[in-house]
N, C-alpha and C positions, 0 to 999 in steps of 0.2 A: 228630848231627842238624844239618843246615845250615839256618840261618834267613836270610831276606832282611834287608837293611839296614833298621834302624829298628824291628825286632821286639823287644818287651819279653818276656823269658822269665819271665813271672809264673806264679803258682800255678794260676790258672784255665786258662791255655794249656797248661801241663804236664799237668794232669788230663785235659783234652779230648783231647790227642794220645795219651796213654797208653791211655785207654779206647777211643778210635777205632781205634788200632792193634790192640789185642787182639780187638776185635769183628770187624774186616774179615778178619783172618787166619783166624778161626774161623767165618766166615760167619754171624755173629750180627747181626741187625738192631739198630740203635741210634737212639734219639731223644735229641738234645741240646737241652735246654730250659732257658733262663735269660734274664735281662733283656738288652736291647740293649747292646752294648759288652762282653759277657762272653767274647770270644775264640772264639765258636762258629765263625763263618765263617773266622776266621784259621787255625784248627787244620787244617781240611780241605786247603787247598792246600799247606800246609807238608808234610804227610805224603805227599800225592800227588807233590810235587816230589822227595821224598827216596827214595821206593820206586820205583826204576827197574829192578828185577830184577838181573840180572848186571851192569848198567851203574851200579848204585848205588855211591857212594863208601864207604859204611859196610859193613864185612865182614858184619855180621848181616843187613842189608837185602839183600845179594846172595843170601841163602838163601831169601828169600820172593819170591812172584810180583810182576811189575811191575803197578802199578795203572793202570787206564784208567777215566776217569769218564764216566758218562752222567748229565748234569745236567738238572734240571728246576726251573723257577722257579714256585713255587706262587702262586695268587691265588684270589680268590673266584669267578672265572669259569671255573675249571678244570672239565674233564669227565673222566669215567672213561676215555674213548678216548685222551686225551692221556697219561694215566698208564700205560695199557697199552702205548703205543708206546715209552715209556722202558724198560720191562722187556723189550720185544722187541729194542730196541737193545742192551741188556746181553747178551741171549741170542746175538745175532749175534757179539759179541766172543768168546764162548766157543767158537764154531765156527771162528774164525780160528786160535787157538792153544790148546794144552792148558792146563788150569786151573793146572798147576804153573808155567807161564811167564807167564800173563796172568790177572789177576783184575779183572773189571769191578766198579766201585763206583758205585752209584746215589746221587747227592747230591741230595736233595729239600729245596730251600731254601724257607723260609716255609711249611712244611707245615701250620702252625696256621691260616693263612688259608684253605687248601683245605677245612678242616673247616667253615668258614662258608658254603661254596658250597651253593646250593639244590639242586644236582644230586647231592649226597652221593657224590662220586667216590671217596672213600677206602675204600669198601667193597671195591673190587677188590684192596686190599692184603692183606686178611685171609689169603688162601691163600699169597700170595707171601712173607709175612714169617715163616712157620713155619720153625723150625730144620731140620726134616726135608726141606723142599723148597727151601730157600734155597741157590742155587748161586753167589751173589756177595755182595759187601758192600753194605750199605744204611745210609745215615745220613739221618735226617730232622731238620731244623733248625727250631726254633720258639722264639718268645718266651714261650710258655705251654704247659702240659700239654694233651695231647689226651684224648679220652674213653678210658674203661677198655678198650674193645674193641680199640683200637689199642695202647695202652701195655702191655697184657698179652702182646702178641706180640713184644715187643722189650725190650732193656735200656734203662732210663731213666737218663740222666745229667743231674743238675742241679748245676751248680757253685755253691758258696757265694758270697756277696757278697765283693768284694775288701776286704782289710784295708788299713790305712794304709801298710804296707810295700809292698804291691802297687801302690798308687796312686803312691807316691813313685818306685818303679822305673819305672813307665810314664811319669810326668812327665819324669824324667831322660832316658829313652830318646828321647822325642819331641824334647826340646831338643837332645840330641847329634846326632840324625839330621838335624834342620834346620840345625844348625851345619855339619855335614859337607857337606850339599848346597850351602849358600851359601858355604862356606869362610870363615866369619866367626865367630870365637868371641864369645860373649856373656859378658863378665866380670861385668856387673851381675846377670845372672840366675843366681845360684849355687844350690847344693844346699840351703842354709838356707831360701831363699825358696820353692823348689819343695816342700820338705818342709812348710813352713807352709801352702801352698795345698792340698796333699794332705790335711793334717790338717783344714783348714777345710771342705773338701768332705765328708770323712768325718763330721765333726760335724754338718754340715747334713743329710746323709742320715740320720744317727742321730736327729736331732731330728724329722724328718718321719715317722719310723716310727710315731708315734702320731697322725699327721694323718688326716683323712678319706680314704677309698679313692681319691677322684678327685684327691687332692693328694699321696698317699704317694710315687708314682713320677713326680712332675711334673718333677723334675730327674734326669737320668740320667748314665751314665758318658760318653756322647758330648758332653754339655755340659762336663764336666771336660776331656776331650781338646781340645775346641774352645777352651776358655779358655787352655790352655797354648800351643796353636798361635798364637792371636791375639796373645798377649803377645810371643811370639818374633818374629812378623812385624812388630809395631809397633816393637820394638827394632831390627830390621834395617833398617826403612825410614827410621828417624830418624837423620840424620847428626850432629846436634848432641847435646850432653849433655842427657839427659832424666831426669826423676824417675820411676824404675821403679815406684814405689808409686802414682803418679798413673795410669800406664798400667794397672796391675793393677786399680785402682778402676774405671777406665773399662770395662775388659773384663769385670769382674764384672757391671757393669750391663748390658752387651750380651748376655752369655751366660746370665745368671741373672736375667732379668727376665720379666715377663708377668703372668698372673693372680696368681702369687706372686712377690714380690720377694726372690729368694734372696740378693741382695747385702746385704740388711738383716737377714737372719735370723741 
């Protein structure tokens, strides 16, 4: 499996790729639902870029059809006509090449928002998601579960929350990627500090598990990613010797502030 530079091979990403691969090969519709930053959107292009049919670099991937995507961006203003056109586009791909050579995959991003549409456009999916009639891959990406009439027609994947080790791996990968791009190693920002920040975020998230519903998910994984990136950028932009802990305190205030002050929790 080839990964683009700066990709953290964490548990959530591995789970998403494994299930996505099994589902599309067997023409089973899949709903990937978890919180923002859980590697849902990252898993899809990684698999698409690796499954190139006989042109694939991996010997196993050469035995499966090449994937071609028919993407659709969901929103609350979607209509059933727009969704039908995506399925028609996927049908057109099957007419170009045999299914043993080319496998269309419908990637329905933010499908949860479409469920909020007053036009109720997702009703057109009911027949197309049945295993007996599904001729291509289908993955719906959402931050929350859909209603039972949709979920019962597909496999539902919900990745567990990241643990401390996953957070540490992602933090180190972000730092290493930014160092390689800037060609400037950061001696001050070592693994001990990264591990400490990862543990602090994990403890914060754990403490908020008992908070009211409107505060429980106030701080998310993307706040953690942004914190690491902001610290690295600050260190790279500063030419003189600086106190890294002062930078960390400042960026904690920037990235974990608002109605709740996460920097003080």
